[in-house]
N, C-alpha and C positions, 0 to 999 in steps of 0.2 A: 159496742165498738170501744176500743181503748181511747182514752183522751190523750192528746199530744200536748206536751208542755215545752215551750221554747225556753232554753236556758239563756238568759241575758247576761252571759259571763263576759262583760265588757268593763273597761277600766274607768269609764266616766259617764256622767248622767246624760249629756246631750246625745252621745252616740247611742246609748241604750234607748232613749225616748224616740229618737229618729227611726231606729229599726222597729221599735214597737208600733209606731204610727204606720209604717209600711206594711207590716205583717198582719195587722188587725183587719185588714180589708180582704184577706185571702178567703175566697168562697168556701163555704162549708166547714170553716174552722171556728170553734169556740175559743176566743183569745185567752189563753193561759200562758203565764210566763213564770220562770223561776228567777228569783233574786237571791244570789248567794253571798258568800262572805266578802268577796272583794268589792262588788258593787254596793252592797249595803254599807260597808265600812266607809266607802268614799262618799256616799250620798245620804245615808240615813233615811228616816221615815218619810221625808219629803218626797222622795222618789216614789214610794209606795202610793202616796196620795195622788201623784200625777198619773201613775199607771191605773189606779182605780178610776180616775176621771176619763181615761181612754177606753174604759169598759173591760179592762183585764181582770181576770181572776188571778190571784197571786199565790204562788207557792214560795213561801219564805223559808229558804233552806239554810238555816244557821246551825243546825245540829246541836241543840242545847245539851250540855253534859256537865252537870255540877251537882251540888247538894240539893235536896228536894226544895228547900225554901227559895233558893236562888233561881232554880228552873221555873218554879211556879210564878215568880215575879217576872221573869222574862216572857213567859207565856201570856201573862196579863198584858204586858206592854205590846206584844206582837199581835194579839188577837184583834186589836182595833183596826188592823189594816189587811191582814192576810186571810186567805181562804184555806190554806194548808200550812202546817208547821211541822218541823222535824226536830226530834230529839234522839239521843243515842240509847238504844235498848240496853247497852252495857251499863247505863246509869242505874239500872235495877228497878225492882218493883216499886219501892217507896217513891223514887223520883218520878216514874211514869204516872203513878196514881196521883201524886201531887199536881202534876200538870193537868190531868183530867179533872180533878176537883176544882182547879182554878177556872177552867172553862165552864163548868157547871155553875159555879158561883157567879160568874159574869152574866151568864144567861138568866139566872134567877133574879139578879139585881136589875136587869134591864140595861146593863152597860152596853151590850152589843147592839141593842135597839137604838140607843142614842148615837152610836157611831154610824149606824146605817142611815139615820136621818141626816147626819152631817155629810154623808157621801151619797145622798139620794140621787144626784145627777148621774152617778155611775151605774145605777140600776143594780147595785150589789145586794144580794139577798140578805135578810136578817137571820143568819144562822151562825153557829159557832164554827170556827175553822176545824178542818180535819186534822187529826193528830197522828203523824206517822213516825214510826221508830226505825232508825237506821240499824241494820243488822251488821253486815260486813261490807266495807267499801268495795266497789267494783274494781278499784285499782290494786287490790290485794290478790296475789297468787299464792299457791300453797307454800307454806313455810315462811311467809313474810309477816305474819301477825305475831307480834311479840307476846310471849307468855301464853299463847293459845295453841294447844296441840292439834285441835281439829283443823281440817281444811276450811278455807273461808266458806265454801258452800255448805258444809255440814254445820258450821257455827251459825250461819244465817238461818238455816232451817230450825236449829235448836232455839234461837232467840225468838223467831217468829211464833213458835209454839207457845211462848210465854206472853206475847204481845197483846192478844185479845183479852186475856184474863187481867192484864194490867191496865186495861182501859183505852188501848190504842185502836184507831180505826183501820190502820194498815201498817205495812212495813216497806222500807226501801231495800231492794234486793236486786241481784243480777237476774236477767231473764232466764238464765240457766237453772235458777232455783225455784221459779214460780210454780211449776207443776207439783213439786214436793211440798211446798208451803201450802198451796191450795188443798192438796189431799189431806194434810195433817191439820189444817186450820181453816175449815170451810167458813166463808163469810169474811175472811180477812182480805182486805184489798192489797194489791201489790203494785208498787211504783218502781219502775226500772230505769235507772240511768245506764250509762255504758251502751247506749243504742247507736249503732253505726250502720247506715245504709250500705248496701253492697258497693265495694270499691273505695270506701273511705277508710283512712288509717285509724287504727285503734288508739293511737297516741299513748297516753299513760294508763289507759284502761287495760285490764287483763281478762275479765270475764264479760265478754261482749256478745251481742246478738243483733241481727238486723231487725228493723221494725216489724216486718211480716212474721219473723220467727217468734218475736216476743208476744205479738198478738195471738198467734196460734198457741203459744204456751199458756195464755190466759191472763197476761198482764192487763191491769186496769188503767195505768198511767204510764206513758213513755216520756222520758226527759231527753231532749236532743238539743245540743248546743253547738259545738264546733263545726259539725258538717253544714249547719245553716249559717253560722256567723262567718265562716271562712269562704263561703260560696260567692262567686262573682254575681250571682242572681239569687239572693236569699229568698225572695218571694217564690220564684220558680222551684227552688229546692224544697221549700216547705210544701208547696202544692204537690210536688212529686211524691214526697213522703206520705202525705195524706192519701194520695191515690193508692200507694202500696199498702197502707193500713186497711183501706176499704176493700181492696180487691180480694 
């Protein structure tokens, strides 16, 4: 069954932690949350420690994209708190391999074990975070990617074919691309944002799917934010989405 990750795309720490506290009690859900650019910029690593202590696995979605040395340093800093990290596949092979080498170095040195001991109360496992590569943002429609002649879907499939060889555990892609990526890159995990339950607005997303459709396509992780955050009953909405995924 696909893993559901709730995107805590909120503007301040107290609201994010209050929602996380409510949602973590939902029956049958392994607490996973996404912390993205806005919330991390406001709160910094202290928020991640608080979420660890609540028992959450953390998808830190900062989409690293820089020279290999800089990205390796960012991965080193983020690995102490996160269970999953993102970088842009467009950063290329040397950047992606530098990120993977950094995680291997940390594991060899025992740095991740030290961190796990510090966070023992959270029950977080002593493992390196998963490293996922962003292919084409789900907000892109055809003709909107500067300098790229391929459609967003074709570009996503092309980059995914490179990702495994570059040392990545999976890719971030639209649900509409999962089948082609899985066919061409067996064993590569797919994480899908742009997931909208039936009846919810697509907002600024372009390539969207319902939770059931994404699971049927073979998605391994689903990221859902605004449909839950904007609901009058976030707990009930999360429960309903879990039922849809499992049915």
